[in-house]
N, CA, C and O atoms as a Tripos MOL2 file, in Angstrom:
@<TRIPOS>MOLECULE
protein
  236   235    59     0     0
PROTEIN
NO_CHARGES

@<TRIPOS>ATOM
      1 N         117.9500  319.3670   -8.0830 N.3       1 MET1
      2 CA        116.5110  319.3740   -7.8700 C.3       1 MET1
      3 C         116.2150  318.9370   -6.4390 C.2       1 MET1
      4 O         116.7310  317.9190   -5.9770 O.2       1 MET1
      5 N         115.4070  319.6870   -5.7570 N.am      2 SER2
      6 CA        115.0910  319.3520   -4.3720 C.3       2 SER2
      7 C         113.9770  318.3100   -4.3120 C.2       2 SER2
      8 O         113.1940  318.1590   -5.2500 O.2       2 SER2
      9 N         113.9250  317.6050   -3.2040 N.am      3 ASP3
     10 CA        112.8710  316.6080   -3.0010 C.3       3 ASP3
     11 C         111.5350  317.3210   -2.8280 C.2       3 ASP3
     12 O         111.4420  318.3170   -2.1110 O.2       3 ASP3
     13 N         110.5050  316.8050   -3.4890 N.am      4 ILE4
     14 CA        109.1840  317.4110   -3.3550 C.3       4 ILE4
     15 C         108.2400  316.5600   -2.5130 C.2       4 ILE4
     16 O         107.1540  317.0070   -2.1460 O.2       4 ILE4
     17 N         108.6540  315.3440   -2.2100 N.am      5 PHE5
     18 CA        107.8050  314.4520   -1.4330 C.3       5 PHE5
     19 C         108.2700  314.4050    0.0040 C.2       5 PHE5
     20 O         109.4690  314.4030    0.2840 O.2       5 PHE5
     21 N         107.3160  314.3660    0.9090 N.am      6 SER6
     22 CA        107.6360  314.2200    2.3250 C.3       6 SER6
     23 C         107.7830  312.7470    2.6460 C.2       6 SER6
     24 O         107.1110  311.8950    2.0640 O.2       6 SER6
     25 N         108.6460  312.4700    3.5540 N.am      7 ARG7
     26 CA        108.8470  311.0900    3.9830 C.3       7 ARG7
     27 C         107.6030  310.6080    4.7220 C.2       7 ARG7
     28 O         107.0480  311.3240    5.5550 O.2       7 ARG7
     29 N         107.1790  309.4100    4.4160 N.am      8 ILE8
     30 CA        106.0150  308.8320    5.0780 C.3       8 ILE8
     31 C         106.4920  308.0790    6.3050 C.2       8 ILE8
     32 O         107.3980  307.2500    6.2230 O.2       8 ILE8
     33 N         105.8900  308.3640    7.4180 N.am      9 GLU9
     34 CA        106.2350  307.6810    8.6610 C.3       9 GLU9
     35 C         105.4550  306.3750    8.7400 C.2       9 GLU9
     36 O         104.2240  306.3730    8.7240 O.2       9 GLU9
     37 N         106.1760  305.2750    8.8240 N.am     10 HIS10
     38 CA        105.5270  303.9660    8.8900 C.3      10 HIS10
     39 C         104.7310  303.7850   10.1690 C.2      10 HIS10
     40 O         103.7730  303.0130   10.1940 O.2      10 HIS10
     41 N         105.1060  304.4770   11.2220 N.am     11 SER11
     42 CA        104.3990  304.3070   12.4860 C.3      11 SER11
     43 C         102.9370  304.7140   12.3660 C.2      11 SER11
     44 O         102.0850  304.1900   13.0850 O.2      11 SER11
     45 N         102.6410  305.6400   11.4670 N.am     12 ARG12
     46 CA        101.2440  306.0350   11.2810 C.3      12 ARG12
     47 C         100.4250  304.8620   10.7690 C.2      12 ARG12
     48 O          99.3040  304.6370   11.2250 O.2      12 ARG12
     49 N         100.9790  304.1140    9.8250 N.am     13 THR13
     50 CA        100.2760  302.9570    9.2930 C.3      13 THR13
     51 C         100.1020  301.9090   10.3810 C.2      13 THR13
     52 O          99.0250  301.3290   10.5160 O.2      13 THR13
     53 N         101.1380  301.6630   11.1510 N.am     14 ALA14
     54 CA        101.0460  300.7030   12.2500 C.3      14 ALA14
     55 C         100.0060  301.1660   13.2610 C.2      14 ALA14
     56 O          99.2460  300.3550   13.7910 O.2      14 ALA14
     57 N          99.9690  302.4630   13.5260 N.am     15 ASP15
     58 CA         98.9690  302.9970   14.4540 C.3      15 ASP15
     59 C          97.5550  302.7550   13.9460 C.2      15 ASP15
     60 O          96.6540  302.4760   14.7370 O.2      15 ASP15
     61 N          97.3510  302.8560   12.6440 N.am     16 GLU16
     62 CA         96.0330  302.5940   12.0660 C.3      16 GLU16
     63 C          95.6340  301.1350   12.2490 C.2      16 GLU16
     64 O          94.4700  300.8410   12.5240 O.2      16 GLU16
     65 N          96.5750  300.2310   12.1020 N.am     17 VAL17
     66 CA         96.3060  298.8080   12.3220 C.3      17 VAL17
     67 C          95.9080  298.5880   13.7790 C.2      17 VAL17
     68 O          94.9340  297.8900   14.0610 O.2      17 VAL17
     69 N          96.6560  299.1790   14.6970 N.am     18 VAL18
     70 CA         96.3550  299.0560   16.1280 C.3      18 VAL18
     71 C          94.9520  299.5840   16.4100 C.2      18 VAL18
     72 O          94.1850  298.9490   17.1330 O.2      18 VAL18
     73 N          94.6170  300.7280   15.8500 N.am     19 GLN19
     74 CA         93.2990  301.3200   16.0870 C.3      19 GLN19
     75 C          92.1830  300.4130   15.5800 C.2      19 GLN19
     76 O          91.1480  300.2840   16.2330 O.2      19 GLN19
     77 N          92.3820  299.7860   14.4250 N.am     20 GLN20
     78 CA         91.3550  298.8830   13.9000 C.3      20 GLN20
     79 C          91.1800  297.6640   14.7950 C.2      20 GLN20
     80 O          90.0540  297.2460   15.0620 O.2      20 GLN20
     81 N          92.2750  297.0990   15.2530 N.am     21 ILE21
     82 CA         92.1900  295.9310   16.1360 C.3      21 ILE21
     83 C          91.5210  296.3170   17.4500 C.2      21 ILE21
     84 O          90.6730  295.5800   17.9520 O.2      21 ILE21
     85 N          91.8960  297.4660   18.0100 N.am     22 GLU22
     86 CA         91.2720  297.9390   19.2480 C.3      22 GLU22
     87 C          89.7700  298.1240   19.0630 C.2      22 GLU22
     88 O          88.9880  297.7540   19.9380 O.2      22 GLU22
     89 N          89.3650  298.6900   17.9390 N.am     23 SER23
     90 CA         87.9420  298.8950   17.6660 C.3      23 SER23
     91 C          87.1990  297.5690   17.6100 C.2      23 SER23
     92 O          86.0980  297.4490   18.1470 O.2      23 SER23
     93 N          87.7950  296.5730   16.9640 N.am     24 LEU24
     94 CA         87.1540  295.2580   16.8790 C.3      24 LEU24
     95 C          87.0030  294.6240   18.2570 C.2      24 LEU24
     96 O          86.0210  293.9280   18.5170 O.2      24 LEU24
     97 N          87.9610  294.8580   19.1300 N.am     25 ILE25
     98 CA         87.8740  294.3390   20.5000 C.3      25 ILE25
     99 C          86.7580  295.0580   21.2500 C.2      25 ILE25
    100 O          85.9280  294.4180   21.8970 O.2      25 ILE25
    101 N          86.7370  296.3870   21.1640 N.am     26 LEU26
    102 CA         85.7270  297.1710   21.8760 C.3      26 LEU26
    103 C          84.3130  296.8850   21.3790 C.2      26 LEU26
    104 O          83.3580  296.9480   22.1530 O.2      26 LEU26
    105 N          84.1750  296.5700   20.0940 N.am     27 GLU27
    106 CA         82.8700  296.2620   19.5170 C.3      27 GLU27
    107 C          82.4470  294.8240   19.7830 C.2      27 GLU27
    108 O          81.3250  294.4400   19.4520 O.2      27 GLU27
    109 N          83.3230  294.0300   20.3720 N.am     28 GLY28
    110 CA         82.9970  292.6450   20.6780 C.3      28 GLY28
    111 C          83.1730  291.6930   19.5100 C.2      28 GLY28
    112 O          82.8210  290.5180   19.6100 O.2      28 GLY28
    113 N          83.7120  292.1840   18.4080 N.am     29 VAL29
    114 CA         83.9520  291.3150   17.2510 C.3      29 VAL29
    115 C          85.0840  290.3460   17.5710 C.2      29 VAL29
    116 O          85.0130  289.1650   17.2320 O.2      29 VAL29
    117 N          86.1240  290.8460   18.2200 N.am     30 LEU30
    118 CA         87.2190  290.0020   18.7080 C.3      30 LEU30
    119 C          87.0630  289.8450   20.2110 C.2      30 LEU30
    120 O          86.8440  290.8210   20.9280 O.2      30 LEU30
    121 N          87.1750  288.6190   20.6770 N.am     31 ARG31
    122 CA         87.0140  288.3440   22.1060 C.3      31 ARG31
    123 C          88.2570  287.6640   22.6570 C.2      31 ARG31
    124 O          89.1120  287.1950   21.9060 O.2      31 ARG31
    125 N          88.3390  287.6210   23.9610 N.am     32 THR32
    126 CA         89.4460  286.9440   24.6230 C.3      32 THR32
    127 C          89.5170  285.5040   24.1280 C.2      32 THR32
    128 O          88.5120  284.7930   24.1060 O.2      32 THR32
    129 N          90.6950  285.0890   23.7390 N.am     33 GLY33
    130 CA         90.8980  283.7230   23.2730 C.3      33 GLY33
    131 C          90.7550  283.5500   21.7690 C.2      33 GLY33
    132 O          91.1540  282.5190   21.2280 O.2      33 GLY33
    133 N          90.1870  284.5490   21.0790 N.am     34 ASP34
    134 CA         90.0850  284.4600   19.6200 C.3      34 ASP34
    135 C          91.4820  284.4760   19.0100 C.2      34 ASP34
    136 O          92.3620  285.2100   19.4580 O.2      34 ASP34
    137 N          91.6640  283.6660   17.9990 N.am     35 ARG35
    138 CA         92.9480  283.6570   17.2850 C.3      35 ARG35
    139 C          92.8430  284.5760   16.0810 C.2      35 ARG35
    140 O          91.8630  284.5570   15.3370 O.2      35 ARG35
    141 N          93.8710  285.3710   15.9150 N.am     36 LEU36
    142 CA         93.9590  286.2040   14.7210 C.3      36 LEU36
    143 C          94.4500  285.3380   13.5650 C.2      36 LEU36
    144 O          95.0920  284.3120   13.7880 O.2      36 LEU36
    145 N          94.1510  285.7440   12.3380 N.am     37 PRO37
    146 CA         94.7200  285.0180   11.1950 C.3      37 PRO37
    147 C          96.2430  285.0670   11.2570 C.2      37 PRO37
    148 O          96.8090  285.8690   12.0000 O.2      37 PRO37
    149 N          96.8980  284.2300   10.4960 N.am     38 GLY38
    150 CA         98.3550  284.2410   10.4320 C.3      38 GLY38
    151 C          98.8730  285.5830    9.9390 C.2      38 GLY38
    152 O          98.1380  286.3790    9.3530 O.2      38 GLY38
    153 N         100.1440  285.8090   10.1870 N.am     39 GLU39
    154 CA        100.7640  287.0970    9.8520 C.3      39 GLU39
    155 C         100.5850  287.4650    8.3790 C.2      39 GLU39
    156 O         100.2360  288.5990    8.0550 O.2      39 GLU39
    157 N         100.8240  286.5150    7.5070 N.am     40 ARG40
    158 CA        100.7170  286.7880    6.0700 C.3      40 ARG40
    159 C          99.2830  287.1700    5.6870 C.2      40 ARG40
    160 O          99.0710  288.1280    4.9440 O.2      40 ARG40
    161 N          98.3110  286.4260    6.1920 N.am     41 GLU41
    162 CA         96.9050  286.7040    5.8830 C.3      41 GLU41
    163 C          96.4580  288.0310    6.4980 C.2      41 GLU41
    164 O          95.7400  288.8000    5.8600 O.2      41 GLU41
    165 N          96.8740  288.2960    7.7150 N.am     42 LEU42
    166 CA         96.5060  289.5480    8.3740 C.3      42 LEU42
    167 C          97.0880  290.7440    7.6230 C.2      42 LEU42
    168 O          96.4070  291.7540    7.4410 O.2      42 LEU42
    169 N          98.3290  290.6360    7.1900 N.am     43 ALA43
    170 CA         98.9550  291.7060    6.4060 C.3      43 ALA43
    171 C          98.1970  291.9100    5.0970 C.2      43 ALA43
    172 O          98.0200  293.0440    4.6500 O.2      43 ALA43
    173 N          97.7560  290.8290    4.4910 N.am     44 ARG44
    174 CA         96.9870  290.9360    3.2480 C.3      44 ARG44
    175 C          95.6610  291.6510    3.4900 C.2      44 ARG44
    176 O          95.2690  292.5210    2.7120 O.2      44 ARG44
    177 N          94.9680  291.2810    4.5750 N.am     45 GLN45
    178 CA         93.6780  291.8950    4.8660 C.3      45 GLN45
    179 C          93.8090  293.3820    5.1790 C.2      45 GLN45
    180 O          92.9580  294.1770    4.7790 O.2      45 GLN45
    181 N          94.8570  293.7580    5.8810 N.am     46 PHE46
    182 CA         95.0860  295.1700    6.1890 C.3      46 PHE46
    183 C          95.7520  295.9040    5.0270 C.2      46 PHE46
    184 O          95.8050  297.1340    5.0140 O.2      46 PHE46
    185 N          96.2560  295.1540    4.0610 N.am     47 ASP47
    186 CA         96.9850  295.7120    2.9190 C.3      47 ASP47
    187 C          98.2030  296.5090    3.3770 C.2      47 ASP47
    188 O          98.4410  297.6350    2.9420 O.2      47 ASP47
    189 N          98.9640  295.8810    4.2740 N.am     48 VAL48
    190 CA        100.2130  296.4700    4.7670 C.3      48 VAL48
    191 C         101.3170  295.4260    4.6400 C.2      48 VAL48
    192 O         101.0460  294.2410    4.4480 O.2      48 VAL48
    193 N         102.5440  295.8730    4.7480 N.am     49 SER49
    194 CA        103.6640  294.9340    4.7150 C.3      49 SER49
    195 C         103.7340  294.1800    6.0440 C.2      49 SER49
    196 O         103.1950  294.6280    7.0550 O.2      49 SER49
    197 N         104.3930  293.0530    6.0240 N.am     50 ARG50
    198 CA        104.5370  292.2740    7.2550 C.3      50 ARG50
    199 C         105.3440  293.0090    8.3140 C.2      50 ARG50
    200 O         104.9950  292.9170    9.4910 O.2      50 ARG50
    201 N         106.4130  293.7390    7.9640 N.am     51 PRO51
    202 CA        107.1110  294.5110    9.0080 C.3      51 PRO51
    203 C         106.2120  295.5600    9.6760 C.2      51 PRO51
    204 O         106.3100  295.7810   10.8830 O.2      51 PRO51
    205 N         105.3450  296.2000    8.8990 N.am     52 ILE52
    206 CA        104.4070  297.1710    9.4790 C.3      52 ILE52
    207 C         103.4630  296.4490   10.4340 C.2      52 ILE52
    208 O         103.1960  296.9320   11.5350 O.2      52 ILE52
    209 N         102.9630  295.2970   10.0140 N.am     53 LEU53
    210 CA        102.0630  294.5230   10.8640 C.3      53 LEU53
    211 C         102.7620  294.1180   12.1570 C.2      53 LEU53
    212 O         102.1740  294.2060   13.2350 O.2      53 LEU53
    213 N         104.0080  293.6770   12.0540 N.am     54 ARG54
    214 CA        104.7580  293.2910   13.2540 C.3      54 ARG54
    215 C         104.8870  294.4640   14.2180 C.2      54 ARG54
    216 O         104.7340  294.2980   15.4280 O.2      54 ARG54
    217 N         105.1690  295.6490   13.6820 N.am     55 ASP55
    218 CA        105.2540  296.8390   14.5340 C.3      55 ASP55
    219 C         103.9330  297.0890   15.2460 C.2      55 ASP55
    220 O         103.9150  297.4260   16.4300 O.2      55 ASP55
    221 N         102.8350  296.9240   14.5300 N.am     56 ALA56
    222 CA        101.5180  297.1470   15.1240 C.3      56 ALA56
    223 C         101.2360  296.1320   16.2250 C.2      56 ALA56
    224 O         100.6960  296.4890   17.2720 O.2      56 ALA56
    225 N         101.5930  294.8820   16.0000 N.am     57 LEU57
    226 CA        101.2970  293.8420   16.9800 C.3      57 LEU57
    227 C         102.1850  293.9300   18.2150 C.2      57 LEU57
    228 O         101.8720  293.3300   19.2430 O.2      57 LEU57
    229 N         103.2810  294.6650   18.1270 N.am     58 LYS58
    230 CA        104.1310  294.8850   19.3030 C.3      58 LYS58
    231 C         103.4940  295.8660   20.2740 C.2      58 LYS58
    232 O         103.8150  295.8710   21.4620 O.2      58 LYS58
    233 N         102.5970  296.6900   19.7690 N.am     59 ALA59
    234 CA        101.9920  297.7560   20.5890 C.3      59 ALA59
    235 C         101.0910  297.1990   21.6640 C.2      59 ALA59
    236 O         100.5080  297.9600   22.4360 O.2      59 ALA59
@<TRIPOS>BOND
     1     1     2 1
     2     2     3 1
     3     3     4 2
     4     3     5 am
     5     5     6 1
     6     6     7 1
     7     7     8 2
     8     7     9 am
     9     9    10 1
    10    10    11 1
    11    11    12 2
    12    11    13 am
    13    13    14 1
    14    14    15 1
    15    15    16 2
    16    15    17 am
    17    17    18 1
    18    18    19 1
    19    19    20 2
    20    19    21 am
    21    21    22 1
    22    22    23 1
    23    23    24 2
    24    23    25 am
    25    25    26 1
    26    26    27 1
    27    27    28 2
    28    27    29 am
    29    29    30 1
    30    30    31 1
    31    31    32 2
    32    31    33 am
    33    33    34 1
    34    34    35 1
    35    35    36 2
    36    35    37 am
    37    37    38 1
    38    38    39 1
    39    39    40 2
    40    39    41 am
    41    41    42 1
    42    42    43 1
    43    43    44 2
    44    43    45 am
    45    45    46 1
    46    46    47 1
    47    47    48 2
    48    47    49 am
    49    49    50 1
    50    50    51 1
    51    51    52 2
    52    51    53 am
    53    53    54 1
    54    54    55 1
    55    55    56 2
    56    55    57 am
    57    57    58 1
    58    58    59 1
    59    59    60 2
    60    59    61 am
    61    61    62 1
    62    62    63 1
    63    63    64 2
    64    63    65 am
    65    65    66 1
    66    66    67 1
    67    67    68 2
    68    67    69 am
    69    69    70 1
    70    70    71 1
    71    71    72 2
    72    71    73 am
    73    73    74 1
    74    74    75 1
    75    75    76 2
    76    75    77 am
    77    77    78 1
    78    78    79 1
    79    79    80 2
    80    79    81 am
    81    81    82 1
    82    82    83 1
    83    83    84 2
    84    83    85 am
    85    85    86 1
    86    86    87 1
    87    87    88 2
    88    87    89 am
    89    89    90 1
    90    90    91 1
    91    91    92 2
    92    91    93 am
    93    93    94 1
    94    94    95 1
    95    95    96 2
    96    95    97 am
    97    97    98 1
    98    98    99 1
    99    99   100 2
   100    99   101 am
   101   101   102 1
   102   102   103 1
   103   103   104 2
   104   103   105 am
   105   105   106 1
   106   106   107 1
   107   107   108 2
   108   107   109 am
   109   109   110 1
   110   110   111 1
   111   111   112 2
   112   111   113 am
   113   113   114 1
   114   114   115 1
   115   115   116 2
   116   115   117 am
   117   117   118 1
   118   118   119 1
   119   119   120 2
   120   119   121 am
   121   121   122 1
   122   122   123 1
   123   123   124 2
   124   123   125 am
   125   125   126 1
   126   126   127 1
   127   127   128 2
   128   127   129 am
   129   129   130 1
   130   130   131 1
   131   131   132 2
   132   131   133 am
   133   133   134 1
   134   134   135 1
   135   135   136 2
   136   135   137 am
   137   137   138 1
   138   138   139 1
   139   139   140 2
   140   139   141 am
   141   141   142 1
   142   142   143 1
   143   143   144 2
   144   143   145 am
   145   145   146 1
   146   146   147 1
   147   147   148 2
   148   147   149 am
   149   149   150 1
   150   150   151 1
   151   151   152 2
   152   151   153 am
   153   153   154 1
   154   154   155 1
   155   155   156 2
   156   155   157 am
   157   157   158 1
   158   158   159 1
   159   159   160 2
   160   159   161 am
   161   161   162 1
   162   162   163 1
   163   163   164 2
   164   163   165 am
   165   165   166 1
   166   166   167 1
   167   167   168 2
   168   167   169 am
   169   169   170 1
   170   170   171 1
   171   171   172 2
   172   171   173 am
   173   173   174 1
   174   174   175 1
   175   175   176 2
   176   175   177 am
   177   177   178 1
   178   178   179 1
   179   179   180 2
   180   179   181 am
   181   181   182 1
   182   182   183 1
   183   183   184 2
   184   183   185 am
   185   185   186 1
   186   186   187 1
   187   187   188 2
   188   187   189 am
   189   189   190 1
   190   190   191 1
   191   191   192 2
   192   191   193 am
   193   193   194 1
   194   194   195 1
   195   195   196 2
   196   195   197 am
   197   197   198 1
   198   198   199 1
   199   199   200 2
   200   199   201 am
   201   201   202 1
   202   202   203 1
   203   203   204 2
   204   203   205 am
   205   205   206 1
   206   206   207 1
   207   207   208 2
   208   207   209 am
   209   209   210 1
   210   210   211 1
   211   211   212 2
   212   211   213 am
   213   213   214 1
   214   214   215 1
   215   215   216 2
   216   215   217 am
   217   217   218 1
   218   218   219 1
   219   219   220 2
   220   219   221 am
   221   221   222 1
   222   222   223 1
   223   223   224 2
   224   223   225 am
   225   225   226 1
   226   226   227 1
   227   227   228 2
   228   227   229 am
   229   229   230 1
   230   230   231 1
   231   231   232 2
   232   231   233 am
   233   233   234 1
   234   234   235 1
   235   235   236 2
@<TRIPOS>SUBSTRUCTURE
     1 MET1         2 RESIDUE 1 A MET
     2 SER2         6 RESIDUE 1 A SER
     3 ASP3        10 RESIDUE 1 A ASP
     4 ILE4        14 RESIDUE 1 A ILE
     5 PHE5        18 RESIDUE 1 A PHE
     6 SER6        22 RESIDUE 1 A SER
     7 ARG7        26 RESIDUE 1 A ARG
     8 ILE8        30 RESIDUE 1 A ILE
     9 GLU9        34 RESIDUE 1 A GLU
    10 HIS10       38 RESIDUE 1 A HIS
    11 SER11       42 RESIDUE 1 A SER
    12 ARG12       46 RESIDUE 1 A ARG
    13 THR13       50 RESIDUE 1 A THR
    14 ALA14       54 RESIDUE 1 A ALA
    15 ASP15       58 RESIDUE 1 A ASP
    16 GLU16       62 RESIDUE 1 A GLU
    17 VAL17       66 RESIDUE 1 A VAL
    18 VAL18       70 RESIDUE 1 A VAL
    19 GLN19       74 RESIDUE 1 A GLN
    20 GLN20       78 RESIDUE 1 A GLN
    21 ILE21       82 RESIDUE 1 A ILE
    22 GLU22       86 RESIDUE 1 A GLU
    23 SER23       90 RESIDUE 1 A SER
    24 LEU24       94 RESIDUE 1 A LEU
    25 ILE25       98 RESIDUE 1 A ILE
    26 LEU26      102 RESIDUE 1 A LEU
    27 GLU27      106 RESIDUE 1 A GLU
    28 GLY28      110 RESIDUE 1 A GLY
    29 VAL29      114 RESIDUE 1 A VAL
    30 LEU30      118 RESIDUE 1 A LEU
    31 ARG31      122 RESIDUE 1 A ARG
    32 THR32      126 RESIDUE 1 A THR
    33 GLY33      130 RESIDUE 1 A GLY
    34 ASP34      134 RESIDUE 1 A ASP
    35 ARG35      138 RESIDUE 1 A ARG
    36 LEU36      142 RESIDUE 1 A LEU
    37 PRO37      146 RESIDUE 1 A PRO
    38 GLY38      150 RESIDUE 1 A GLY
    39 GLU39      154 RESIDUE 1 A GLU
    40 ARG40      158 RESIDUE 1 A ARG
    41 GLU41      162 RESIDUE 1 A GLU
    42 LEU42      166 RESIDUE 1 A LEU
    43 ALA43      170 RESIDUE 1 A ALA
    44 ARG44      174 RESIDUE 1 A ARG
    45 GLN45      178 RESIDUE 1 A GLN
    46 PHE46      182 RESIDUE 1 A PHE
    47 ASP47      186 RESIDUE 1 A ASP
    48 VAL48      190 RESIDUE 1 A VAL
    49 SER49      194 RESIDUE 1 A SER
    50 ARG50      198 RESIDUE 1 A ARG
    51 PRO51      202 RESIDUE 1 A PRO
    52 ILE52      206 RESIDUE 1 A ILE
    53 LEU53      210 RESIDUE 1 A LEU
    54 ARG54      214 RESIDUE 1 A ARG
    55 ASP55      218 RESIDUE 1 A ASP
    56 ALA56      222 RESIDUE 1 A ALA
    57 LEU57      226 RESIDUE 1 A LEU
    58 LYS58      230 RESIDUE 1 A LYS
    59 ALA59      234 RESIDUE 1 A ALA
């Protein structure tokens, strides 16, 4: 039986996290010096795994 599902690229999810953070910065919601929540809480809010979040924060 052949595979019917396409592999999901994790980078797309990380890119979505980056885009949301960038939007919050551009909208003035996040400002210079603001602290982001801890990694675990941020991953929970974005509903992503911590490795995905780490990839996004490297960008």
